[in-house]
C-alpha positions as CSV (number, residue, x, y, z in Angstrom):
1,M,29.4,-11.7,13.5
2,P,28.4,-8.7,10.7
3,L,25.1,-9.0,9.2
4,L,24.2,-10.5,6.2
5,D,24.3,-8.1,3.6
6,G,21.2,-8.1,0.7
7,P,20.6,-7.1,-2.4
8,E,21.6,-3.9,-3.6
9,G,19.5,-0.7,-2.8
10,A,18.0,1.6,-5.2
11,C,21.1,4.2,-4.5
12,G,23.5,1.8,-4.4
13,H,24.1,0.5,-1.1
14,R,24.1,-3.4,-0.1
15,Y,21.0,-3.1,2.4
16,R,21.3,-5.3,5.4
17,S,19.2,-8.0,5.7
18,G,19.1,-7.9,9.6
19,P,15.4,-7.6,11.4
20,L,16.4,-3.6,11.8
21,K,16.4,-3.2,8.3
22,Q,13.0,-5.7,8.0
23,M,11.2,-3.8,10.6
24,E,12.3,-0.5,9.1
25,A,10.5,-1.3,5.9
26,F,7.5,-3.0,7.6
27,L,7.1,-0.1,9.5
28,I,7.1,2.7,7.0
29,S,5.0,0.4,4.6
30,T,2.5,-0.1,7.0
31,G,2.2,3.5,8.0
32,I,2.4,5.1,4.3
33,V,-0.4,3.2,3.2
34,A,-2.8,3.2,6.3
35,L,-2.9,7.0,5.6
36,A,-3.2,6.8,1.8
37,E,-6.0,4.3,2.2
38,M,-8.0,6.6,4.1
39,G,-10.7,8.3,1.8
40,D,-9.5,5.9,-1.0
41,K,-11.8,4.2,-3.4
42,T,-11.4,0.7,-1.6
43,Q,-11.8,2.1,1.6
44,L,-15.7,3.9,0.2
45,L,-15.7,-0.1,-0.8
46,S,-15.7,-1.0,2.6
47,L,-18.6,1.0,3.4
48,L,-20.7,0.0,0.6
49,L,-19.9,-3.1,1.3
50,A,-21.1,-3.0,5.1
51,A,-24.1,-1.4,4.0
52,R,-25.2,-4.1,1.5
53,F,-24.6,-6.9,3.6
54,R,-24.3,-6.2,7.2
55,R,-21.7,-9.2,8.0
56,S,-18.6,-7.9,8.9
57,L,-16.3,-10.9,9.2
58,P,-16.8,-12.2,5.9
59,I,-16.3,-8.9,4.1
60,I,-12.8,-8.6,6.5
61,S,-11.9,-11.6,5.3
62,G,-12.9,-11.0,2.2
63,I,-10.7,-7.7,2.5
64,L,-7.5,-9.6,4.2
65,V,-7.5,-12.4,0.9
66,A,-7.7,-10.3,-1.7
67,T,-5.2,-7.8,-0.2
68,L,-2.9,-10.3,0.3
69,L,-3.3,-11.5,-3.4
70,N,-2.9,-8.4,-4.8
71,H,0.2,-6.9,-2.8
72,A,2.1,-10.3,-2.7
73,F,1.7,-9.8,-6.6
74,A,2.8,-6.0,-6.4
75,G,5.6,-6.7,-4.4
76,A,7.1,-9.8,-6.9
77,V,6.9,-7.0,-10.1
78,G,8.8,-4.7,-7.4
79,G,11.2,-7.2,-6.7
80,W,11.9,-7.8,-10.6
81,L,12.1,-4.0,-11.0
82,A,14.7,-4.0,-8.8
83,A,16.5,-6.8,-9.9
84,L,16.3,-5.7,-14.1
85,I,16.8,-2.1,-13.5
86,G,20.4,-0.5,-12.3
87,N,20.7,1.6,-9.7
88,D,20.8,4.9,-10.8
89,A,17.8,4.0,-12.9
90,L,16.0,2.8,-10.3
91,R,16.6,5.9,-8.0
92,W,15.5,7.8,-10.5
93,V,12.2,5.9,-11.4
94,L,11.3,5.1,-7.5
95,G,12.3,8.9,-6.7
96,L,9.8,10.5,-9.4
97,S,7.5,7.3,-8.4
98,F,7.2,8.4,-4.8
99,L,6.5,12.3,-5.7
100,A,3.9,11.0,-8.3
101,M,2.2,9.3,-5.6
102,A,2.2,12.6,-3.0
103,I,0.4,14.7,-6.2
104,W,-2.2,11.5,-6.6
105,T,-2.7,11.1,-2.8
106,L,-4.6,14.4,-2.8
107,I,-6.6,13.5,-5.5
108,P,-9.9,12.5,-3.8
109,D,-11.2,8.8,-5.1
110,K,-15.0,7.4,-6.1
111,V,-16.1,4.0,-6.2
112,D,-18.1,4.9,-9.3
113,D,-16.7,2.2,-11.0
114,V,-16.3,-0.3,-8.8
115,E,-19.5,-2.4,-8.2
116,A,-20.1,-5.4,-5.9
117,K,-22.6,-7.3,-7.8
118,H,-24.1,-10.2,-5.6
119,D,-25.2,-12.5,-8.3
120,R,-24.5,-16.3,-7.2
121,L,-21.4,-15.6,-5.1
122,G,-21.5,-15.3,-1.2
123,V,-20.1,-12.2,0.3
124,F,-16.7,-13.2,0.7
125,A,-16.4,-14.1,-2.5
126,V,-18.2,-11.0,-3.9
127,T,-15.7,-9.0,-1.5
128,V,-12.5,-10.8,-2.7
129,V,-13.5,-10.2,-6.4
130,A,-14.3,-6.6,-5.6
131,F,-11.8,-6.0,-3.7
132,F,-8.8,-7.5,-5.9
133,L,-10.3,-5.3,-9.1
134,A,-10.6,-2.2,-7.4
135,E,-7.0,-2.5,-6.1
136,M,-5.6,-3.2,-9.2
137,G,-3.4,0.0,-10.7
138,D,-4.8,2.0,-7.6
139,K,-2.2,3.8,-5.4
140,T,-1.5,1.6,-2.7
141,Q,-0.8,-1.2,-5.3
142,V,1.4,1.2,-7.1
143,A,3.0,2.1,-3.6
144,T,3.8,-1.6,-2.7
145,I,5.6,-2.1,-5.8
146,A,7.9,0.9,-5.1
147,L,8.2,0.1,-1.3
148,A,9.3,-3.9,-2.4
149,A,12.1,-2.1,-4.9
150,K,13.1,0.2,-2.9
151,Y,13.8,-1.9,0.1
152,S,14.3,-5.7,-1.1
153,A,12.3,-6.8,1.5
154,F,9.5,-8.5,-0.1
155,Y,8.1,-10.6,3.1
156,A,8.3,-7.1,5.5
157,V,6.6,-4.8,2.5
158,V,3.7,-7.2,1.2
159,S,3.3,-7.5,5.3
160,G,3.1,-4.0,6.0
161,T,1.3,-2.7,3.4
162,T,-1.6,-5.5,4.0
163,L,-1.5,-4.5,7.5
164,G,-1.9,-1.1,6.6
165,M,-4.7,-1.7,4.5
166,M,-6.8,-3.5,7.7
167,I,-5.7,-0.8,9.7
168,A,-8.0,1.5,7.6
169,N,-10.6,-0.5,6.0
170,V,-11.6,-3.2,9.4
171,P,-12.9,-0.1,11.0
172,A,-14.7,1.5,8.2
173,V,-16.6,-2.0,8.0
174,L,-17.2,-2.2,11.3
175,L,-18.2,1.7,12.1
176,G,-19.2,2.7,8.8
177,G,-19.5,6.3,7.8
178,K,-18.4,7.2,11.6
179,I,-15.0,6.9,10.4
180,I,-15.4,9.4,7.4
181,E,-16.8,11.8,9.9
182,M,-14.2,11.2,12.6
183,V,-10.9,12.1,10.7
184,S,-10.1,14.6,8.3
185,M,-9.3,13.1,5.2
186,K,-7.5,16.2,3.6
187,A,-5.3,16.3,6.9
188,V,-4.3,12.3,6.5
189,H,-4.1,12.9,2.7
190,A,-1.7,15.7,3.6
191,I,0.4,14.1,5.8
192,A,0.2,10.8,3.0
193,A,1.4,12.4,0.5
194,A,4.2,14.7,2.5
195,I,5.9,11.3,3.5
196,F,5.6,10.2,-0.1
197,A,6.9,13.6,-1.2
198,V,10.2,13.5,1.6
199,L,10.5,9.6,0.4
200,G,10.7,10.8,-3.2
201,V,13.1,13.7,-2.5
202,L,15.2,11.5,-0.6
203,T,15.8,8.7,-2.9
204,L,15.9,11.2,-6.0
205,M,19.3,13.1,-4.0
206,N,20.3,9.5,-2.5
207,V,20.5,11.1,1.4
208,G,20.8,8.8,4.2
209,S,21.4,5.6,5.6
210,L,17.8,4.5,4.8
211,F,17.4,5.3,1.2
């Protein structure tokens, strides 16, 4: 029995909705966000929160909740765009978006515009609010929108991008500044930028069954 066909993809193909296609979307979403998040302002925010509150569990839980909420919204927007825009137009929008993401990834982030205020909120609530706001318009949110539109696999993309965020941020909370010292951020950003660029070029050229 053949696999059921899903919605048409960005390049006019009928996506297969079987487990291999879902796994592909999940793995690419996880890897690309984990790399793009290294040195991102939300990872810097993780360091800031960990240094300020010194309570790992509520910070990690807050990051998870904020990311799920933010990326679920982004995934829904991506699915809406895929349904709204024609295949050819969507292919160009996504291709150019991935190329723009490649350039954006190479630009260092700062956490100056994100300040975690204690006020009357607990550590968990402060983390949820701070991370949700920090992710609005951030490169990982934009990547989630583009990936959701590309693969038409809401749950696979959102779960993958959320896992990627946790892979990058949990060590930052637990290890503090050591994670920054252990990893070459320039190399990580270069790899992430290269992946975004490849996705962009292949999408624009309508190359390969994955696109």
